[in-house]
Structure formats: C-alpha cells, structure tokens
N, CA, C and O of each residue as an XYZ file, in Angstrom:
460
protein
N      59.153     27.346    110.692
C      57.871     27.234    110.001
C      57.683     28.398    109.035
O      57.255     28.198    107.899
N      57.999     29.608    109.478
C      57.871     30.772    108.609
C      58.812     30.653    107.417
O      58.451     31.016    106.297
N      60.021     30.145    107.656
C      60.982     29.984    106.576
C      60.458     29.034    105.516
O      60.601     29.298    104.322
N      59.855     27.932    105.936
C      59.351     26.987    104.948
C      58.162     27.567    104.192
O      57.972     27.258    103.016
N      57.364     28.397    104.843
C      56.241     29.038    104.163
C      56.756     30.000    103.101
O      56.222     30.046    101.993
N      57.788     30.767    103.432
C      58.374     31.697    102.463
C      58.999     30.928    101.307
O      58.839     31.312    100.148
N      59.707     29.850    101.610
C      60.311     29.040    100.567
C      59.236     28.468     99.646
O      59.399     28.447     98.426
N      58.151     28.010    100.233
C      57.058     27.449     99.452
C      56.465     28.497     98.516
O      56.188     28.202     97.353
N      56.270     29.717     99.013
C      55.723     30.782     98.181
C      56.682     31.131     97.049
O      56.260     31.293     95.904
N      57.972     31.249     97.363
C      58.946     31.606     96.337
C      59.058     30.514     95.288
O      59.192     30.807     94.100
N      59.007     29.274     95.707
C      59.075     28.175     94.759
C      57.859     28.186     93.849
O      57.985     27.994     92.640
N      56.696     28.409     94.415
C      55.469     28.443     93.613
C      55.518     29.575     92.604
O      55.047     29.420     91.477
N      56.088     30.724     92.997
C      56.156     31.869     92.085
C      57.101     31.601     90.922
O      56.887     32.113     89.823
N      58.143     30.805     91.149
C      59.125     30.597     90.103
C      58.807     29.391     89.223
O      59.522     29.132     88.255
N      57.773     28.668     89.537
C      57.423     27.503     88.743
C      56.837     27.961     87.406
O      55.836     28.677     87.387
N      57.449     27.555     86.286
C      56.953     28.002     84.984
C      55.650     27.313     84.598
O      55.343     26.207     85.041
N      54.902     28.009     83.759
C      53.688     27.459     83.164
C      52.646     26.960     84.152
O      52.139     25.847     84.018
N      52.334     27.765     85.119
C      51.180     27.427     85.928
C      49.971     27.583     85.022
O      50.060     28.291     84.018
N      48.847     26.954     85.332
C      47.711     26.967     84.404
C      47.227     28.358     84.014
O      46.642     28.516     82.943
N      47.453     29.368     84.847
C      46.966     30.702     84.522
C      47.922     31.489     83.624
O      47.555     32.547     83.113
N      49.145     30.985     83.428
C      50.118     31.703     82.617
C      50.029     31.278     81.159
O      49.735     30.122     80.857
N      50.286     32.222     80.258
C      50.334     31.906     78.837
C      51.716     31.380     78.494
O      52.699     31.781     79.117
N      51.810     30.480     77.503
C      53.128     29.991     77.111
C      53.930     31.093     76.424
O      53.366     31.987     75.793
N      55.245     31.015     76.554
C      56.126     31.993     75.922
C      56.181     31.742     74.416
O      55.684     30.725     73.933
N      56.793     32.680     73.672
C      56.927     32.505     72.225
C      57.755     31.270     71.901
O      57.461     30.551     70.946
N      58.796     31.025     72.705
C      59.636     29.847     72.487
C      58.822     28.572     72.685
O      58.961     27.614     71.925
N      57.975     28.568     73.709
C      57.149     27.391     73.972
C      56.110     27.199     72.881
O      55.801     26.063     72.519
N      55.565     28.292     72.348
C      54.585     28.184     71.270
C      55.199     27.535     70.038
O      54.520     26.809     69.312
N      56.480     27.795     69.800
C      57.154     27.206     68.647
C      57.319     25.704     68.783
O      57.539     25.024     67.781
N      57.218     25.163     69.996
C      57.378     23.732     70.195
C      56.039     22.997     70.239
O      56.019     21.769     70.312
N      54.928     23.722     70.195
C      53.610     23.084     70.196
C      53.357     22.555     68.783
O      53.436     23.315     67.818
N      53.057     21.271     68.654
C      52.905     20.686     67.317
C      51.606     21.083     66.626
O      50.676     21.590     67.253
N      51.568     20.840     65.333
C      50.340     20.980     64.549
C      49.672     19.618     64.483
O      50.342     18.587     64.442
N      48.362     19.623     64.474
C      47.609     18.371     64.386
C      47.586     17.877     62.947
O      47.489     18.667     62.008
N      47.674     16.583     62.787
C      47.488     15.959     61.489
C      46.056     15.445     61.468
O      45.715     14.516     62.200
N      45.220     16.049     60.631
C      43.783     15.792     60.646
C      43.339     15.128     59.352
O      43.712     15.549     58.256
N      42.542     14.091     59.501
C      41.911     13.442     58.357
C      40.520     14.038     58.183
O      39.738     14.099     59.132
N      40.221     14.473     56.970
C      38.903     15.058     56.690
C      38.163     14.188     55.681
O      38.702     13.815     54.639
N      36.935     13.880     56.013
C      36.061     13.175     55.076
C      34.783     13.981     54.928
O      34.418     14.761     55.808
N      34.112     13.783     53.808
C      32.885     14.523     53.515
C      31.722     13.550     53.409
O      31.822     12.506     52.765
N      30.604     13.916     54.061
C      29.381     13.118     53.972
C      28.202     14.085     53.897
O      27.888     14.764     54.874
N      27.562     14.143     52.753
C      26.445     15.070     52.588
C      26.932     16.500     52.701
O      27.863     16.901     52.004
N      26.304     17.269     53.577
C      26.685     18.673     53.748
C      27.576     18.876     54.967
O      27.694     19.996     55.466
N      28.210     17.801     55.456
C      29.085     17.880     56.632
C      30.487     17.375     56.325
O      30.692     16.544     55.440
N      31.442     17.900     57.081
C      32.811     17.387     57.075
C      33.062     16.729     58.416
O      32.642     17.234     59.457
N      33.756     15.592     58.384
C      34.183     14.918     59.605
C      35.696     15.040     59.696
O      36.417     14.691     58.760
N      36.169     15.540     60.838
C      37.593     15.709     61.087
C      38.003     14.752     62.196
O      37.367     14.704     63.249
N      39.079     13.983     61.955
C      39.565     13.039     62.950
C      41.042     13.280     63.212
O      41.829     13.465     62.284
N      41.405     13.276     64.487
C      42.792     13.451     64.891
C      42.955     12.927     66.317
O      41.971     12.641     66.999
N      44.191     12.805     66.754
C      44.491     12.336     68.103
C      44.784     13.547     68.977
O      45.534     14.441     68.584
N      44.189     13.570     70.160
C      44.374     14.687     71.090
C      45.821     14.768     71.562
O      46.471     13.742     71.762
N      46.313     15.966     71.736
C      47.630     16.200     72.311
C      47.518     16.437     73.819
O      48.523     16.707     74.477
N      46.317     16.339     74.366
C      46.045     16.434     75.801
C      45.437     15.110     76.232
O      44.615     14.533     75.522
N      45.844     14.638     77.392
C      45.310     13.379     77.901
C      43.855     13.550     78.303
O      43.528     14.438     79.091
N      42.989     12.717     77.773
C      41.556     12.775     78.046
C      41.118     11.537     78.820
O      41.059     10.439     78.267
N      40.813     11.719     80.093
C      40.231     10.637     80.890
C      38.772     10.491     80.465
O      38.235     11.386     79.813
N      38.118      9.386     80.818
C      36.696      9.245     80.448
C      35.837     10.401     80.974
O      34.961     10.896     80.265
N      36.087     10.825     82.209
C      35.302     11.920     82.792
C      35.564     13.228     82.058
O      34.635     13.977     81.754
N      36.824     13.495     81.779
C      37.178     14.728     81.082
C      36.603     14.731     79.669
O      36.105     15.754     79.200
N      36.670     13.596     78.997
C      36.133     13.502     77.634
C      34.642     13.834     77.618
O      34.175     14.566     76.745
N      33.904     13.300     78.575
C      32.464     13.573     78.648
C      32.203     15.053     78.898
O      31.334     15.648     78.261
N      32.956     15.651     79.830
C      32.779     17.087     80.112
C      33.100     17.923     78.879
O      32.374     18.868     78.569
N      34.176     17.588     78.173
C      34.558     18.361     76.993
C      33.522     18.214     75.886
O      33.206     19.192     75.209
N      32.989     17.018     75.691
C      31.956     16.836     74.670
C      30.753     17.728     74.968
O      30.236     18.401     74.077
N      30.313     17.727     76.229
C      29.179     18.576     76.619
C      29.497     20.055     76.419
O      28.670     20.812     75.912
N      30.688     20.455     76.816
C      31.084     21.857     76.713
C      31.209     22.306     75.258
O      30.781     23.410     74.919
N      31.778     21.483     74.407
C      31.945     21.844     73.001
C      30.606     22.102     72.330
O      30.466     23.056     71.565
N      29.619     21.256     72.612
C      28.297     21.431     72.004
C      27.688     22.763     72.436
O      26.982     23.406     71.659
N      27.960     23.175     73.666
C      27.439     24.451     74.173
C      28.202     25.638     73.597
O      27.595     26.617     73.162
N      29.528     25.554     73.594
C      30.373     26.676     73.159
C      30.352     26.863     71.641
O      30.447     27.988     71.152
N      30.228     25.767     70.902
C      30.258     25.827     69.438
C      28.920     25.340     68.875
O      28.781     24.162     68.545
N      27.942     26.232     68.762
C      26.620     25.814     68.281
C      26.637     25.287     66.841
O      25.735     24.546     66.449
N      27.652     25.660     66.048
C      27.738     25.177     64.671
C      28.210     23.717     64.603
O      28.106     23.082     63.554
N      28.721     23.192     65.701
C      29.215     21.821     65.762
C      28.049     20.837     65.645
O      27.110     20.882     66.440
N      28.115     19.961     64.664
C      27.064     18.955     64.485
C      27.209     17.885     65.558
O      26.230     17.499     66.196
N      28.456     17.400     65.757
C      28.698     16.421     66.816
C      30.183     16.365     67.135
O      31.027     16.809     66.357
N      30.474     15.805     68.306
C      31.846     15.582     68.737
C      31.886     14.247     69.456
O      30.959     13.880     70.178
N      32.981     13.529     69.243
C      33.201     12.264     69.930
C      34.658     12.224     70.374
O      35.571     12.446     69.578
N      34.860     11.938     71.650
C      36.209     11.828     72.202
C      36.343     10.428     72.786
O      35.624     10.063     73.716
N      37.264      9.650     72.237
C      37.515      8.297     72.736
C      38.668      8.365     73.739
O      39.818      8.582     73.357
N      38.356      8.181     75.008
C      39.386      8.305     76.041
C      40.392      7.152     75.997
O      41.481      7.279     76.558
N      40.063      6.042     75.353
C      41.007      4.919     75.246
C      42.070      5.183     74.192
O      43.253      4.942     74.432
N      41.666      5.672     73.037
C      42.601      5.913     71.934
C      43.019      7.373     71.815
O      43.956      7.696     71.085
N      42.316      8.272     72.544
C      42.525      9.714     72.464
C      42.124     10.276     71.094
O      42.516     11.387     70.735
N      41.354      9.513     70.346
C      40.873      9.927     69.029
C      39.730     10.927     69.179
O      38.795     10.704     69.949
N      39.813     12.019     68.445
C      38.791     13.062     68.439
C      38.097     13.032     67.084
O      38.749     12.911     66.047
N      36.782     13.142     67.099
C      36.026     13.263     65.856
C      35.098     14.452     65.967
O      34.217     14.493     66.826
N      35.305     15.426     65.085
C      34.467     16.617     65.024
C      33.685     16.582     63.717
O      34.261     16.360     62.652
N      32.380     16.801     63.795
C      31.559     16.885     62.589
C      31.020     18.305     62.511
O      30.332     18.783     63.413
N      31.357     18.971     61.395
C      30.969     20.363     61.176
C      30.265     20.498     59.830
O      30.528     19.726     58.907
N      29.370     21.479     59.717
C      28.743     21.710     58.405
C      29.796     22.192     57.409
O      30.798     22.788     57.805
N      29.576     21.940     56.134
C      30.566     22.349     55.130
C      30.687     23.863     55.007
O      31.551     24.357     54.282
N      29.837     24.600     55.703
C      29.890     26.063     55.693
C      30.758     26.639     56.823
O      30.865     27.859     56.944
N      31.367     25.802     57.634
C      32.173     26.302     58.760
C      33.417     27.027     58.253
O      33.847     26.836     57.115
N      33.981     27.859     59.120
C      35.195     28.600     58.746
C      36.432     27.846     59.234
O      36.365     27.030     60.154
N      37.560     28.144     58.590
C      38.814     27.535     59.033
C      39.176     28.030     60.429
O      39.794     27.305     61.208
N      38.789     29.266     60.743
C      39.055     29.815     62.077
C      38.345     29.040     63.171
O      38.903     28.814     64.245
N      37.101     28.629     62.893
C      36.357     27.828     63.870
C      37.059     26.500     64.123
O      37.201     26.069     65.267
N      37.496     25.857     63.044
C      38.189     24.578     63.191
C      39.509     24.765     63.930
O      39.839     23.971     64.812
N      40.270     25.803     63.583
C      41.533     26.076     64.268
C      41.329     26.261     65.761
O      42.101     25.738     66.565
N      40.292     27.002     66.138
C      40.002     27.248     67.548
C      39.690     25.945     68.279
O      40.165     25.726     69.393
N      38.900     25.093     67.659
C      38.545     23.816     68.284
C      39.775     22.920     68.429
O      39.988     22.318     69.482
N      40.579     22.833     67.376
C      41.775     21.986     67.387
C      42.769     22.483     68.439
O      43.417     21.679     69.109
N      42.890     23.800     68.582
C      43.818     24.371     69.565
C      43.485     23.937     70.985
O      44.387     23.796     71.811
N      42.226     23.726     71.280
C      41.818     23.295     72.617
C      42.347     21.904     72.965
O      42.382     21.527     74.137
N      42.752     21.154     71.966
C      43.309     19.819     72.212
C      44.830     19.831     72.219
O      45.460     18.781     72.094
N      45.429     21.024     72.366
C      46.868     21.133     72.561
C      47.689     21.306     71.310
O      48.858     20.920     71.283
N      47.109     21.876     70.269
C      47.827     22.074     69.014
C      47.899     23.546     68.644
O      47.051     24.347     69.039
N      48.943     23.891     67.865
C      49.115     25.272     67.418
C      48.508     25.508     66.044
O      48.500     26.640     65.559
N      48.015     24.489     65.427
C      47.421     24.581     64.096
C      47.123     23.179     63.611
O      47.084     22.236     64.402
N      46.911     23.039     62.297
C      46.630     21.706     61.777
C      47.029     21.596     60.327
O      47.184     22.597     59.627
N      47.192     20.364     59.888
C      47.437     20.032     58.486
C      46.432     18.967     58.094
O      46.270     17.972     58.800
N      45.757     19.168     56.975
C      44.769     18.201     56.517
C      45.428     17.090     55.721
O      46.303     17.335     54.890
N      44.999     15.872     55.986
C      45.386     14.720     55.181
C      44.093     14.073     54.730
O      43.129     14.012     55.493
N      44.061     13.597     53.516
C      42.824     12.981     52.989
C      42.965     11.503     52.792
O      42.019     10.846     52.358
C-alpha cells in the first residue's frame, strides 16, 4: 500500500502541464493565433472567433458572467457552446492589449484580424 502511494505521488509530480504550471517556451510556440473577424457598428467593434478551449453550456455561462465583471469596458459577450463561437463587443476606444488578454483566455497566443 505504501509503495503504491509513493508511486502515485511520483507519477503526479512528473505529469506535465498540471493546471497550476505555466507552459514552457516550446509549448507556447505551438499555441495558435486566433483568426478574428471584426465588424464595426456605431461606436463599437464586434469580434468573432472560435474558442480554442471546449466550452460546455455551463462553462460558457460562467465565463460570460465572469468576463463582464473582470472587463468593465466589455459591452457584451456571447459564447455559443454548440459552435464554440465567441462574440466580443468592445467600444472603439479599447486597446489592443485588452483584446489580446481576452482572446488569450480562450486558448490563443495572439490574433490576426480578418475583415
């Protein structure tokens, strides 16, 4: 019994990328960039892209609520758990850094705009 407990601990320690660990530089190089469609309506931009993280209906709802709290500049967010489509609406005064931070939360290392 003690042997299996020690084996279990050692195996857990050697498992790469536990949720608390940061990805290595090599792993960061393999994280894709998001391809984002941007449209303009009035004084807002709408950004649409597909999540690189699987979003269940429950997770999508939690993330929508959390994004509105964490990013007060966010006009709205919509996450479709069926298609994994993300829609972010931001004022035209937002910074590229704000958008990059939001996009990164969906499993991307950056983004490329397509119109």
